[in-house]
Structures are given as C-alpha cells and as structure tokens.
Predicted model as a PDB file, atoms N, CA, C, CB and O in Angstrom, pLDDT in the B-factor column:
MODEL        1                                                                  
ATOM      1  N   UNK A   1      18.590 253.991 105.376  1.00 53.00           N  
ATOM      2  CA  UNK A   1      17.323 254.006 104.521  1.00 53.00           C  
ATOM      3  C   UNK A   1      17.311 252.974 103.866  1.00 53.00           C  
ATOM      4  CB  UNK A   1      17.129 255.052 103.628  1.00 53.00           C  
ATOM      5  O   UNK A   1      18.240 252.392 103.306  1.00 53.00           O  
ATOM      6  N   UNK A   2      15.492 252.565 103.975  1.00 61.00           N  
ATOM      7  CA  UNK A   2      15.082 250.948 103.444  1.00 61.00           C  
ATOM      8  C   UNK A   2      15.147 251.504 102.201  1.00 61.00           C  
ATOM      9  CB  UNK A   2      13.470 250.046 103.886  1.00 61.00           C  
ATOM     10  O   UNK A   2      14.812 252.621 101.804  1.00 61.00           O  
ATOM     11  N   UNK A   3      15.907 250.013 101.313  1.00 74.00           N  
ATOM     12  CA  UNK A   3      15.531 249.837 100.031  1.00 74.00           C  
ATOM     13  C   UNK A   3      14.935 248.911  99.416  1.00 74.00           C  
ATOM     14  CB  UNK A   3      16.268 249.929  99.494  1.00 74.00           C  
ATOM     15  O   UNK A   3      15.188 248.538  98.271  1.00 74.00           O  
ATOM     16  N   UNK A   4      13.934 248.396 100.293  1.00 79.00           N  
ATOM     17  CA  UNK A   4      13.109 247.300 100.129  1.00 79.00           C  
ATOM     18  C   UNK A   4      13.722 245.574  99.796  1.00 79.00           C  
ATOM     19  CB  UNK A   4      12.260 247.830  98.995  1.00 79.00           C  
ATOM     20  O   UNK A   4      13.366 244.633  99.086  1.00 79.00           O  
ATOM     21  N   UNK A   5      14.596 245.798 100.571  1.00 83.00           N  
ATOM     22  CA  UNK A   5      15.228 244.074 100.035  1.00 83.00           C  
ATOM     23  C   UNK A   5      14.424 243.302 101.168  1.00 83.00           C  
ATOM     24  CB  UNK A   5      17.401 243.679 100.211  1.00 83.00           C  
ATOM     25  O   UNK A   5      13.694 244.032 101.839  1.00 83.00           O  
ATOM     26  N   UNK A   6      14.429 241.937 101.503  1.00 89.00           N  
ATOM     27  CA  UNK A   6      13.616 241.397 102.179  1.00 89.00           C  
ATOM     28  C   UNK A   6      15.265 240.507 102.317  1.00 89.00           C  
ATOM     29  CB  UNK A   6      11.954 240.857 101.548  1.00 89.00           C  
ATOM     30  O   UNK A   6      16.178 240.299 101.518  1.00 89.00           O  
ATOM     31  N   UNK A   7      14.951 240.053 104.212  1.00 91.00           N  
ATOM     32  CA  UNK A   7      16.018 239.300 104.392  1.00 91.00           C  
ATOM     33  C   UNK A   7      15.956 237.862 104.309  1.00 91.00           C  
ATOM     34  CB  UNK A   7      16.471 239.603 105.460  1.00 91.00           C  
ATOM     35  O   UNK A   7      14.923 237.212 104.474  1.00 91.00           O  
ATOM     36  N   UNK A   8      17.486 237.222 103.956  1.00 94.00           N  
ATOM     37  CA  UNK A   8      16.903 235.936 103.398  1.00 94.00           C  
ATOM     38  C   UNK A   8      16.396 234.586 104.571  1.00 94.00           C  
ATOM     39  CB  UNK A   8      18.165 235.372 102.369  1.00 94.00           C  
ATOM     40  O   UNK A   8      16.472 234.912 105.755  1.00 94.00           O  
ATOM     41  N   UNK A   9      16.107 233.741 104.400  1.00 95.00           N  
ATOM     42  CA  UNK A   9      15.791 233.260 105.325  1.00 95.00           C  
ATOM     43  C   UNK A   9      16.272 232.437 106.411  1.00 95.00           C  
ATOM     44  CB  UNK A   9      15.212 232.972 104.977  1.00 95.00           C  
ATOM     45  O   UNK A   9      15.795 231.973 107.446  1.00 95.00           O  
ATOM     46  N   UNK A  10      18.364 232.403 105.289  1.00 96.00           N  
ATOM     47  CA  UNK A  10      19.529 231.747 106.464  1.00 96.00           C  
ATOM     48  C   UNK A  10      18.954 233.344 107.129  1.00 96.00           C  
ATOM     49  CB  UNK A  10      21.850 231.356 105.906  1.00 96.00           C  
ATOM     50  O   UNK A  10      17.727 233.432 107.108  1.00 96.00           O  
ATOM     51  N   UNK A  11      19.281 233.893 107.383  1.00 96.00           N  
ATOM     52  CA  UNK A  11      19.334 235.391 107.590  1.00 96.00           C  
ATOM     53  C   UNK A  11      18.306 235.550 108.910  1.00 96.00           C  
ATOM     54  CB  UNK A  11      18.786 236.320 106.090  1.00 96.00           C  
ATOM     55  O   UNK A  11      18.719 235.753 110.052  1.00 96.00           O  
ATOM     56  N   UNK A  12      17.036 235.434 108.580  1.00 96.00           N  
ATOM     57  CA  UNK A  12      15.560 235.628 109.188  1.00 96.00           C  
ATOM     58  C   UNK A  12      16.195 234.492 110.169  1.00 96.00           C  
ATOM     59  CB  UNK A  12      13.865 235.284 108.099  1.00 96.00           C  
ATOM     60  O   UNK A  12      16.323 234.931 111.312  1.00 96.00           O  
ATOM     61  N   UNK A  13      16.505 233.522 110.056  1.00 97.00           N  
ATOM     62  CA  UNK A  13      16.442 231.735 111.541  1.00 97.00           C  
ATOM     63  C   UNK A  13      17.758 232.874 111.758  1.00 97.00           C  
ATOM     64  CB  UNK A  13      16.906 228.958 110.938  1.00 97.00           C  
ATOM     65  O   UNK A  13      17.068 233.872 111.551  1.00 97.00           O  
ATOM     66  N   UNK A  14      18.982 233.376 111.993  1.00 97.00           N  
ATOM     67  CA  UNK A  14      19.769 233.432 112.421  1.00 97.00           C  
ATOM     68  C   UNK A  14      19.469 234.740 113.341  1.00 97.00           C  
ATOM     69  CB  UNK A  14      20.675 233.254 111.556  1.00 97.00           C  
ATOM     70  O   UNK A  14      19.463 234.687 114.571  1.00 97.00           O  
ATOM     71  N   UNK A  15      19.259 235.742 112.702  1.00 97.00           N  
ATOM     72  CA  UNK A  15      18.351 236.762 113.725  1.00 97.00           C  
ATOM     73  C   UNK A  15      17.343 236.061 114.683  1.00 97.00           C  
ATOM     74  CB  UNK A  15      17.393 237.815 112.818  1.00 97.00           C  
ATOM     75  O   UNK A  15      17.023 236.929 115.495  1.00 97.00           O  
ATOM     76  N   UNK A  16      16.880 235.239 114.890  1.00 97.00           N  
ATOM     77  CA  UNK A  16      15.482 234.587 115.487  1.00 97.00           C  
ATOM     78  C   UNK A  16      16.455 233.991 116.866  1.00 97.00           C  
ATOM     79  CB  UNK A  16      14.479 233.077 114.227  1.00 97.00           C  
ATOM     80  O   UNK A  16      16.327 234.249 118.063  1.00 97.00           O  
ATOM     81  N   UNK A  17      17.718 232.870 115.974  1.00 98.00           N  
ATOM     82  CA  UNK A  17      18.203 232.285 116.735  1.00 98.00           C  
ATOM     83  C   UNK A  17      18.944 232.954 117.991  1.00 98.00           C  
ATOM     84  CB  UNK A  17      18.804 231.617 116.046  1.00 98.00           C  
ATOM     85  O   UNK A  17      18.914 232.633 119.179  1.00 98.00           O  
ATOM     86  N   UNK A  18      19.713 234.136 117.241  1.00 98.00           N  
ATOM     87  CA  UNK A  18      20.211 234.951 118.318  1.00 98.00           C  
ATOM     88  C   UNK A  18      19.191 235.957 119.330  1.00 98.00           C  
ATOM     89  CB  UNK A  18      21.197 235.806 117.606  1.00 98.00           C  
ATOM     90  O   UNK A  18      19.636 236.173 120.457  1.00 98.00           O  
ATOM     91  N   UNK A  19      17.820 236.588 118.964  1.00 96.00           N  
ATOM     92  CA  UNK A  19      17.229 236.980 120.080  1.00 96.00           C  
ATOM     93  C   UNK A  19      17.259 235.855 120.974  1.00 96.00           C  
ATOM     94  CB  UNK A  19      15.941 237.485 119.851  1.00 96.00           C  
ATOM     95  O   UNK A  19      17.843 235.878 122.057  1.00 96.00           O  
ATOM     96  N   UNK A  20      16.317 234.387 120.291  1.00 97.00           N  
ATOM     97  CA  UNK A  20      16.078 233.685 121.690  1.00 97.00           C  
ATOM     98  C   UNK A  20      17.302 233.649 122.116  1.00 97.00           C  
ATOM     99  CB  UNK A  20      15.425 232.248 121.748  1.00 97.00           C  
ATOM    100  O   UNK A  20      17.196 233.661 123.342  1.00 97.00           O  
ATOM    101  N   UNK A  21      18.416 233.612 121.834  1.00 97.00           N  
ATOM    102  CA  UNK A  21      19.794 233.451 123.020  1.00 97.00           C  
ATOM    103  C   UNK A  21      19.760 234.459 124.139  1.00 97.00           C  
ATOM    104  CB  UNK A  21      21.397 233.738 122.282  1.00 97.00           C  
ATOM    105  O   UNK A  21      20.074 234.233 125.308  1.00 97.00           O  
ATOM    106  N   UNK A  22      19.163 236.080 123.420  1.00 95.00           N  
ATOM    107  CA  UNK A  22      19.261 237.234 124.404  1.00 95.00           C  
ATOM    108  C   UNK A  22      18.177 237.213 125.215  1.00 95.00           C  
ATOM    109  CB  UNK A  22      19.346 238.569 123.796  1.00 95.00           C  
ATOM    110  O   UNK A  22      18.238 237.787 126.303  1.00 95.00           O  
ATOM    111  N   UNK A  23      17.082 236.584 124.831  1.00 93.00           N  
ATOM    112  CA  UNK A  23      16.087 236.678 126.044  1.00 93.00           C  
ATOM    113  C   UNK A  23      16.024 235.596 127.326  1.00 93.00           C  
ATOM    114  CB  UNK A  23      14.721 236.617 125.409  1.00 93.00           C  
ATOM    115  O   UNK A  23      15.468 235.807 128.404  1.00 93.00           O  
ATOM    116  N   UNK A  24      16.834 234.225 126.869  1.00 95.00           N  
ATOM    117  CA  UNK A  24      17.669 232.858 127.181  1.00 95.00           C  
ATOM    118  C   UNK A  24      18.640 233.878 128.400  1.00 95.00           C  
ATOM    119  CB  UNK A  24      18.773 231.947 125.430  1.00 95.00           C  
ATOM    120  O   UNK A  24      18.407 233.635 129.584  1.00 95.00           O  
ATOM    121  N   UNK A  25      19.277 234.545 128.203  1.00 96.00           N  
ATOM    122  CA  UNK A  25      20.155 234.950 128.573  1.00 96.00           C  
ATOM    123  C   UNK A  25      19.711 235.878 130.025  1.00 96.00           C  
ATOM    124  CB  UNK A  25      20.752 235.517 127.417  1.00 96.00           C  
ATOM    125  O   UNK A  25      20.167 235.679 131.150  1.00 96.00           O  
ATOM    126  N   UNK A  26      18.964 236.651 129.736  1.00 95.00           N  
ATOM    127  CA  UNK A  26      18.760 237.765 130.062  1.00 95.00           C  
ATOM    128  C   UNK A  26      18.188 237.752 131.626  1.00 95.00           C  
ATOM    129  CB  UNK A  26      17.936 238.329 129.028  1.00 95.00           C  
ATOM    130  O   UNK A  26      17.160 237.252 132.081  1.00 95.00           O  
ATOM    131  N   UNK A  27      19.231 238.480 132.251  1.00 96.00           N  
ATOM    132  CA  UNK A  27      18.409 238.525 134.073  1.00 96.00           C  
ATOM    133  C   UNK A  27      16.707 239.052 134.262  1.00 96.00           C  
ATOM    134  CB  UNK A  27      19.418 239.982 135.215  1.00 96.00           C  
ATOM    135  O   UNK A  27      16.107 239.802 133.491  1.00 96.00           O  
ATOM    136  N   UNK A  28      16.089 238.326 135.693  1.00 95.00           N  
ATOM    137  CA  UNK A  28      15.398 239.228 135.847  1.00 95.00           C  
ATOM    138  C   UNK A  28      15.110 240.459 135.785  1.00 95.00           C  
ATOM    139  CB  UNK A  28      15.304 239.125 136.311  1.00 95.00           C  
ATOM    140  O   UNK A  28      14.009 240.966 135.567  1.00 95.00           O  
ATOM    141  N   UNK A  29      16.537 241.173 136.061  1.00 97.00           N  
ATOM    142  CA  UNK A  29      17.082 242.336 136.500  1.00 97.00           C  
ATOM    143  C   UNK A  29      16.619 243.409 135.117  1.00 97.00           C  
ATOM    144  CB  UNK A  29      18.853 242.094 136.843  1.00 97.00           C  
ATOM    145  O   UNK A  29      15.968 244.449 135.011  1.00 97.00           O  
ATOM    146  N   UNK A  30      17.177 242.724 134.412  1.00 95.00           N  
ATOM    147  CA  UNK A  30      17.434 243.551 132.802  1.00 95.00           C  
ATOM    148  C   UNK A  30      15.334 243.419 132.062  1.00 95.00           C  
ATOM    149  CB  UNK A  30      19.196 242.010 131.295  1.00 95.00           C  
ATOM    150  O   UNK A  30      14.666 244.207 131.394  1.00 95.00           O  
ATOM    151  N   UNK A  31      15.022 242.064 132.650  1.00 95.00           N  
ATOM    152  CA  UNK A  31      13.808 241.630 131.617  1.00 95.00           C  
ATOM    153  C   UNK A  31      12.916 243.104 132.526  1.00 95.00           C  
ATOM    154  CB  UNK A  31      12.944 239.406 131.807  1.00 95.00           C  
ATOM    155  O   UNK A  31      12.302 244.017 131.975  1.00 95.00           O  
ATOM    156  N   UNK A  32      13.118 242.907 133.945  1.00 97.00           N  
ATOM    157  CA  UNK A  32      11.898 243.971 134.540  1.00 97.00           C  
ATOM    158  C   UNK A  32      12.357 245.719 133.762  1.00 97.00           C  
ATOM    159  CB  UNK A  32      12.045 244.025 136.825  1.00 97.00           C  
ATOM    160  O   UNK A  32      11.688 246.694 133.419  1.00 97.00           O  
ATOM    161  N   UNK A  33      13.374 245.486 133.759  1.00 97.00           N  
ATOM    162  CA  UNK A  33      13.581 247.253 133.329  1.00 97.00           C  
ATOM    163  C   UNK A  33      13.359 247.414 132.082  1.00 97.00           C  
ATOM    164  CB  UNK A  33      15.062 247.965 133.511  1.00 97.00           C  
ATOM    165  O   UNK A  33      13.167 248.586 131.761  1.00 97.00           O  
ATOM    166  N   UNK A  34      13.303 246.390 130.977  1.00 95.00           N  
ATOM    167  CA  UNK A  34      13.461 246.345 129.177  1.00 95.00           C  
ATOM    168  C   UNK A  34      11.319 246.394 129.461  1.00 95.00           C  
ATOM    169  CB  UNK A  34      14.665 244.072 128.053  1.00 95.00           C  
ATOM    170  O   UNK A  34      10.697 247.013 128.598  1.00 95.00           O  
ATOM    171  N   UNK A  35      10.623 245.836 130.450  1.00 97.00           N  
ATOM    172  CA  UNK A  35       9.058 245.685 130.298  1.00 97.00           C  
ATOM    173  C   UNK A  35       9.139 247.201 131.078  1.00 97.00           C  
ATOM    174  CB  UNK A  35       8.060 244.077 131.165  1.00 97.00           C  
ATOM    175  O   UNK A  35       8.258 247.981 130.717  1.00 97.00           O  
ATOM    176  N   UNK A  36       9.657 247.475 131.634  1.00 98.00           N  
ATOM    177  CA  UNK A  36       9.249 248.938 133.131  1.00 98.00           C  
ATOM    178  C   UNK A  36       9.017 249.703 131.261  1.00 98.00           C  
ATOM    179  CB  UNK A  36      11.403 250.003 134.976  1.00 98.00           C  
ATOM    180  O   UNK A  36       7.892 249.948 130.824  1.00 98.00           O  
ATOM    181  N   UNK A  37      10.412 249.973 130.374  1.00 98.00           N  
ATOM    182  CA  UNK A  37      11.056 250.849 129.761  1.00 98.00           C  
ATOM    183  C   UNK A  37       9.666 251.022 128.520  1.00 98.00           C  
ATOM    184  CB  UNK A  37      12.744 250.290 129.309  1.00 98.00           C  
ATOM    185  O   UNK A  37       8.972 252.035 128.428  1.00 98.00           O  
ATOM    186  N   UNK A  38       9.541 250.004 127.818  1.00 98.00           N  
ATOM    187  CA  UNK A  38       8.414 249.611 126.691  1.00 98.00           C  
ATOM    188  C   UNK A  38       6.990 249.747 127.505  1.00 98.00           C  
ATOM    189  CB  UNK A  38       8.640 247.844 126.026  1.00 98.00           C  
ATOM    190  O   UNK A  38       6.278 250.147 126.584  1.00 98.00           O  
ATOM    191  N   UNK A  39       6.307 249.681 128.417  1.00 98.00           N  
ATOM    192  CA  UNK A  39       5.532 250.351 129.060  1.00 98.00           C  
ATOM    193  C   UNK A  39       4.832 252.237 129.101  1.00 98.00           C  
ATOM    194  CB  UNK A  39       6.162 249.955 129.982  1.00 98.00           C  
ATOM    195  O   UNK A  39       3.869 253.002 129.051  1.00 98.00           O  
ATOM    196  N   UNK A  40       6.338 252.024 129.235  1.00 97.00           N  
ATOM    197  CA  UNK A  40       6.535 254.115 129.578  1.00 97.00           C  
ATOM    198  C   UNK A  40       6.556 254.280 128.198  1.00 97.00           C  
ATOM    199  CB  UNK A  40       8.350 255.050 130.526  1.00 97.00           C  
ATOM    200  O   UNK A  40       6.155 255.425 127.990  1.00 97.00           O  
ATOM    201  N   UNK A  41       6.888 253.575 126.858  1.00 98.00           N  
ATOM    202  CA  UNK A  41       6.918 254.297 125.906  1.00 98.00           C  
ATOM    203  C   UNK A  41       5.627 254.600 125.622  1.00 98.00           C  
ATOM    204  CB  UNK A  41       7.586 253.822 124.971  1.00 98.00           C  
ATOM    205  O   UNK A  41       5.145 255.650 125.195  1.00 98.00           O  
ATOM    206  N   UNK A  42       5.008 253.343 125.965  1.00 97.00           N  
ATOM    207  CA  UNK A  42       3.633 252.602 125.049  1.00 97.00           C  
ATOM    208  C   UNK A  42       2.623 253.834 125.915  1.00 97.00           C  
ATOM    209  CB  UNK A  42       3.115 250.283 125.483  1.00 97.00           C  
ATOM    210  O   UNK A  42       1.632 254.329 125.377  1.00 97.00           O  
ATOM    211  N   UNK A  43       3.039 254.167 127.196  1.00 97.00           N  
ATOM    212  CA  UNK A  43       2.260 255.387 128.401  1.00 97.00           C  
ATOM    213  C   UNK A  43       2.204 257.082 127.013  1.00 97.00           C  
ATOM    214  CB  UNK A  43       4.023 255.833 130.566  1.00 97.00           C  
ATOM    215  O   UNK A  43       1.341 257.930 126.787  1.00 97.00           O  
ATOM    216  N   UNK A  44       3.302 256.880 126.565  1.00 97.00           N  
ATOM    217  CA  UNK A  44       3.786 258.296 125.671  1.00 97.00           C  
ATOM    218  C   UNK A  44       2.832 258.227 124.727  1.00 97.00           C  
ATOM    219  CB  UNK A  44       5.393 258.373 124.906  1.00 97.00           C  
ATOM    220  O   UNK A  44       2.078 259.172 124.493  1.00 97.00           O  
ATOM    221  N   UNK A  45       2.793 257.183 124.155  1.00 97.00           N  
ATOM    222  CA  UNK A  45       2.572 257.120 122.702  1.00 97.00           C  
ATOM    223  C   UNK A  45       0.715 257.112 123.027  1.00 97.00           C  
ATOM    224  CB  UNK A  45       3.469 255.473 121.769  1.00 97.00           C  
ATOM    225  O   UNK A  45       0.093 258.151 122.805  1.00 97.00           O  
ATOM    226  N   UNK A  46       0.188 256.222 123.402  1.00 97.00           N  
ATOM    227  CA  UNK A  46      -1.379 257.056 124.237  1.00 97.00           C  
ATOM    228  C   UNK A  46      -2.070 258.111 124.364  1.00 97.00           C  
ATOM    229  CB  UNK A  46      -1.444 257.180 125.271  1.00 97.00           C  
ATOM    230  O   UNK A  46      -3.205 258.436 124.015  1.00 97.00           O  
ATOM    231  N   UNK A  47      -0.925 258.791 125.114  1.00 96.00           N  
ATOM    232  CA  UNK A  47      -0.808 260.184 125.455  1.00 96.00           C  
ATOM    233  C   UNK A  47      -0.993 261.027 124.094  1.00 96.00           C  
ATOM    234  CB  UNK A  47       0.630 260.463 126.176  1.00 96.00           C  
ATOM    235  O   UNK A  47      -1.838 261.802 123.646  1.00 96.00           O  
ATOM    236  N   UNK A  48       0.152 260.515 123.698  1.00 96.00           N  
ATOM    237  CA  UNK A  48      -0.226 261.361 122.515  1.00 96.00           C  
ATOM    238  C   UNK A  48      -1.396 261.395 121.296  1.00 96.00           C  
ATOM    239  CB  UNK A  48       0.769 261.285 121.933  1.00 96.00           C  
ATOM    240  O   UNK A  48      -1.753 262.294 120.535  1.00 96.00           O  
ATOM    241  N   UNK A  49      -1.864 259.866 121.485  1.00 96.00           N  
ATOM    242  CA  UNK A  49      -2.714 259.448 120.506  1.00 96.00           C  
ATOM    243  C   UNK A  49      -3.857 260.225 121.666  1.00 96.00           C  
ATOM    244  CB  UNK A  49      -2.740 257.564 119.985  1.00 96.00           C  
ATOM    245  O   UNK A  49      -3.467 261.366 121.418  1.00 96.00           O  
ATOM    246  N   UNK A  50      -4.648 260.383 122.429  1.00 94.00           N  
ATOM    247  CA  UNK A  50      -5.462 261.185 122.779  1.00 94.00           C  
ATOM    248  C   UNK A  50      -5.511 262.425 122.529  1.00 94.00           C  
ATOM    249  CB  UNK A  50      -5.528 261.099 123.678  1.00 94.00           C  
ATOM    250  O   UNK A  50      -6.381 262.951 121.835  1.00 94.00           O  
ATOM    251  N   UNK A  51      -4.651 262.957 123.031  1.00 93.00           N  
ATOM    252  CA  UNK A  51      -3.955 263.767 122.357  1.00 93.00           C  
ATOM    253  C   UNK A  51      -4.713 264.582 121.393  1.00 93.00           C  
ATOM    254  CB  UNK A  51      -3.015 263.098 121.806  1.00 93.00           C  
ATOM    255  O   UNK A  51      -5.528 265.470 121.644  1.00 93.00           O  
ATOM    256  N   UNK A  52      -4.083 263.882 119.578  1.00 93.00           N  
ATOM    257  CA  UNK A  52      -4.846 263.726 118.843  1.00 93.00           C  
ATOM    258  C   UNK A  52      -6.064 263.719 118.685  1.00 93.00           C  
ATOM    259  CB  UNK A  52      -4.632 263.189 118.618  1.00 93.00           C  
ATOM    260  O   UNK A  52      -6.655 264.563 118.011  1.00 93.00           O  
ATOM    261  N   UNK A  53      -6.760 262.503 119.449  1.00 92.00           N  
ATOM    262  CA  UNK A  53      -8.221 262.792 119.471  1.00 92.00           C  
ATOM    263  C   UNK A  53      -8.563 263.724 119.923  1.00 92.00           C  
ATOM    264  CB  UNK A  53      -8.930 262.073 119.975  1.00 92.00           C  
ATOM    265  O   UNK A  53      -9.593 264.061 119.339  1.00 92.00           O  
ATOM    266  N   UNK A  54      -8.203 264.673 120.964  1.00 89.00           N  
ATOM    267  CA  UNK A  54      -9.168 265.739 120.972  1.00 89.00           C  
ATOM    268  C   UNK A  54      -9.070 267.148 120.643  1.00 89.00           C  
ATOM    269  CB  UNK A  54      -9.559 265.767 122.007  1.00 89.00           C  
ATOM    270  O   UNK A  54      -9.719 268.125 121.015  1.00 89.00           O  
ATOM    271  N   UNK A  55      -7.654 266.939 119.493  1.00 88.00           N  
ATOM    272  CA  UNK A  55      -7.450 268.386 118.950  1.00 88.00           C  
ATOM    273  C   UNK A  55      -8.550 268.281 118.015  1.00 88.00           C  
ATOM    274  CB  UNK A  55      -5.918 268.805 118.232  1.00 88.00           C  
ATOM    275  O   UNK A  55      -9.411 269.147 117.863  1.00 88.00           O  
ATOM    276  N   UNK A  56      -8.454 266.739 117.146  1.00 87.00           N  
ATOM    277  CA  UNK A  56      -9.685 266.280 116.294  1.00 87.00           C  
ATOM    278  C   UNK A  56     -10.643 266.714 116.325  1.00 87.00           C  
ATOM    279  CB  UNK A  56     -10.074 265.287 116.361  1.00 87.00           C  
ATOM    280  O   UNK A  56     -11.306 266.878 115.301  1.00 87.00           O  
ATOM    281  N   UNK A  57     -11.109 267.100 117.674  1.00 84.00           N  
ATOM    282  CA  UNK A  57     -12.700 266.897 118.502  1.00 84.00           C  
ATOM    283  C   UNK A  57     -13.058 268.434 117.922  1.00 84.00           C  
ATOM    284  CB  UNK A  57     -12.738 266.662 120.754  1.00 84.00           C  
ATOM    285  O   UNK A  57     -14.011 268.823 117.247  1.00 84.00           O  
ATOM    286  N   UNK A  58     -11.971 269.094 118.432  1.00 75.00           N  
ATOM    287  CA  UNK A  58     -12.268 270.641 118.933  1.00 75.00           C  
ATOM    288  C   UNK A  58     -12.332 270.889 117.240  1.00 75.00           C  
ATOM    289  CB  UNK A  58     -10.805 271.698 120.118  1.00 75.00           C  
ATOM    290  O   UNK A  58     -12.987 271.793 116.722  1.00 75.00           O  
ATOM    291  N   UNK A  59     -11.757 270.191 116.718  1.00 77.00           N  
ATOM    292  CA  UNK A  59     -11.678 271.251 115.436  1.00 77.00           C  
ATOM    293  C   UNK A  59     -12.913 270.642 114.542  1.00 77.00           C  
ATOM    294  CB  UNK A  59      -9.960 271.218 114.457  1.00 77.00           C  
ATOM    295  O   UNK A  59     -13.410 271.257 113.598  1.00 77.00           O  
ATOM    296  N   UNK A  60     -13.346 269.306 114.992  1.00 72.00           N  
ATOM    297  CA  UNK A  60     -14.845 269.349 114.836  1.00 72.00           C  
ATOM    298  C   UNK A  60     -15.797 270.017 115.128  1.00 72.00           C  
ATOM    299  CB  UNK A  60     -15.250 268.670 115.149  1.00 72.00           C  
ATOM    300  O   UNK A  60     -16.741 270.249 114.373  1.00 72.00           O  
ATOM    301  N   UNK A  61     -15.650 270.488 116.478  1.00 69.00           N  
ATOM    302  CA  UNK A  61     -16.709 271.330 116.968  1.00 69.00           C  
ATOM    303  C   UNK A  61     -16.755 272.536 116.342  1.00 69.00           C  
ATOM    304  CB  UNK A  61     -16.634 271.556 118.306  1.00 69.00           C  
ATOM    305  O   UNK A  61     -17.787 273.137 116.042  1.00 69.00           O  
ATOM    306  N   UNK A  62     -15.510 272.932 116.121  1.00 62.00           N  
ATOM    307  CA  UNK A  62     -15.733 274.861 115.694  1.00 62.00           C  
ATOM    308  C   UNK A  62     -15.983 274.626 114.020  1.00 62.00           C  
ATOM    309  CB  UNK A  62     -13.783 276.240 116.045  1.00 62.00           C  
ATOM    310  O   UNK A  62     -16.179 275.593 113.283  1.00 62.00           O  
TER     311      UNK A  62                                                      
ENDMDL                                                                          
END                                                                             
C-alpha cells in the first residue's frame, strides 16, 4: 500500500545507479528475453483495449 511518501534525492540516485548497473551487466540473451516479455505484455494490453473499444461501440449502437 502506498503511503504517498516520496523517495529522497539520495535514494533516487542510488536506485538509478543500481538500475544502470543492472542494464550494463545484462547479457544480450537476457535483454532479448526482457524485450520479448515487454512486447507480449503490450500485445495483451492492446488486445484488452480493443475489446473495451468494441464493447463500448456496441453499447453506443444499442
């Protein structure tokens, strides 16, 4: 549960450095796997959006 607190500038900097180190250490295979997972996730999201749009279109016609 979010409490609405913000990260301090020092914490943001540390998280940024850690993320940059993770990306730098990532092998090409892991990077390809990560990219593929992101693409699949967005395909599901877009399919859901299309279903919602079709549903709304049908509701407007009826």
